[in-house]
C-alpha positions as semicolon CSV with decimal commas, in nm:
position;residue;x (nm);y (nm);z (nm)
1;X;9,761;7,057;13,295
2;X;9,567;7,381;13,284
3;X;9,673;7,663;13,061
4;X;9,756;7,883;13,360
5;X;9,988;7,615;13,502
6;X;10,200;7,601;13,187
7;X;10,532;7,777;13,205
8;X;10,564;8,051;12,942
9;X;10,791;7,965;12,653
10;X;11,107;8,169;12,667
11;X;11,285;8,251;12,347
12;X;11,658;8,182;12,346
13;X;11,934;8,437;12,322
14;X;12,155;8,389;12,016
15;X;12,521;8,395;12,120
16;X;12,777;8,453;11,843
17;X;13,128;8,398;11,983
18;X;13,427;8,225;11,825
19;X;13,643;8,177;12,137
20;X;13,534;7,847;12,300
21;X;13,624;7,955;12,655
22;X;13,437;8,285;12,621
23;X;13,139;8,110;12,462
24;X;13,123;7,861;12,750
25;X;13,152;8,141;13,009
26;X;12,884;8,361;12,850
27;X;12,651;8,066;12,791
28;X;12,684;7,947;13,152
29;X;12,631;8,302;13,278
30;X;12,314;8,345;13,074
31;X;12,177;8,001;13,163
32;X;12,247;8,050;13,536
33;X;12,039;8,367;13,512
34;X;11,743;8,192;13,348
35;X;11,805;8,255;12,979
36;X;11,795;7,983;12,714
37;X;12,091;8,008;12,475
38;X;12,169;7,902;12,119
39;X;12,539;7,929;12,033
40;X;12,732;7,964;11,711
41;X;13,095;8,044;11,636
42;X;13,042;8,259;11,325
43;X;12,844;8,562;11,221
44;X;12,748;8,387;10,896
45;X;12,594;8,096;11,086
46;X;12,431;8,346;11,321
47;X;12,256;8,507;11,024
48;X;12,134;8,164;10,906
49;X;11,990;8,100;11,250
50;X;11,828;8,444;11,257
51;X;11,666;8,379;10,918
52;X;11,479;8,076;11,046
53;X;11,453;8,108;11,425
54;X;11,292;8,325;11,687
55;X;11,519;8,483;11,947
56;X;11,483;8,705;12,251
57;X;11,797;8,892;12,147
58;X;12,153;8,860;12,021
59;X;12,488;8,872;12,200
60;X;12,762;8,898;11,940
61;X;13,137;8,926;11,948
62;X;13,247;9,221;11,733
63;X;13,497;9,008;11,542
64;X;13,413;8,657;11,425
65;X;13,559;8,439;11,150
66;X;13,390;8,383;10,817
67;X;13,359;8,736;10,684
68;X;13,053;8,841;10,889
69;X;13,131;9,053;11,196
70;X;12,914;9,205;11,468
71;X;12,848;9,519;11,264
72;X;12,730;9,302;10,973
73;X;12,497;9,107;11,203
74;X;12,354;9,435;11,335
75;X;12,300;9,574;10,984
76;X;12,125;9,252;10,877
77;X;11,901;9,255;11,184
78;X;11,803;9,620;11,124
79;X;11,700;9,533;10,767
80;X;11,543;9,190;10,817
81;X;11,448;9,155;11,185
82;X;11,389;9,512;11,307
83;X;11,207;9,387;11,618
84;X;11,547;9,257;11,740
85;X;11,747;9,571;11,657
86;X;11,710;9,711;12,008
87;X;11,798;9,375;12,167
88;X;12,157;9,332;12,048
89;X;12,464;9,345;12,271
90;X;12,821;9,345;12,146
91;X;13,106;9,188;12,341
92;X;13,465;9,263;12,247
93;X;13,818;9,260;12,373
94;X;13,918;9,531;12,126
95;X;13,734;9,843;12,239
96;X;14,015;10,072;12,120
97;X;14,001;9,957;11,756
98;X;13,888;10,241;11,524
99;X;13,638;10,019;11,342
100;X;13,490;9,900;11,672
101;X;13,462;10,257;11,803
102;X;13,289;10,367;11,481
103;X;13,045;10,074;11,492
104;X;12,953;10,142;11,855
105;X;12,909;10,514;11,783
106;X;12,705;10,457;11,466
107;X;12,478;10,180;11,598
108;X;12,429;10,281;11,962
109;X;12,442;9,911;12,050
110;X;12,551;9,844;12,411
111;X;12,895;9,686;12,438
112;X;13,051;9,489;12,721
113;X;13,430;9,479;12,714
114;X;13,608;9,148;12,773
115;X;13,702;9,040;13,027
116;X;13,387;9,136;13,213
117;X;13,227;9,058;13,545
118;X;12,916;8,843;13,551
119;X;12,700;9,105;13,721
120;X;12,811;9,376;13,478
121;X;12,720;9,156;13,182
122;X;12,385;9,039;13,322
123;X;12,292;9,396;13,408
124;X;12,338;9,495;13,041
125;X;12,147;9,184;12,924
126;X;11,853;9,257;13,156
127;X;11,845;9,623;13,053
128;X;11,855;9,530;12,682
129;X;11,643;9,213;12,668
130;X;11,452;9,209;12,994
131;X;11,479;8,967;13,285
132;X;11,450;8,596;13,210
133;X;11,114;8,442;13,294
């Protein structure tokens, strides 16, 4: 196989979501649109994956179990993986929560409110991370 015939390697999107049904929906949506996905249910595990892996970007629920939330993931990325800081998307079902509002205001991270439509979500993903190869 020649070098030009090889398909470019696409980095996966890290998905941090603790609700199994939402994780399955978001994963399927991303994969159907050409993105590779690595999933985890907790922000703490997400940070462990970010420490050792390469990712195209991060889609994180605002609230996850284990003491590490979406804002914590964002703060860690800004400090330790600044190249990913502009490629984070929050998803949440609690857009009216004061803490959520403050995090969105302070970080400028795009947020997609649950429940969301596939095209709405993919539009934000493509704008934030680029189209899948």
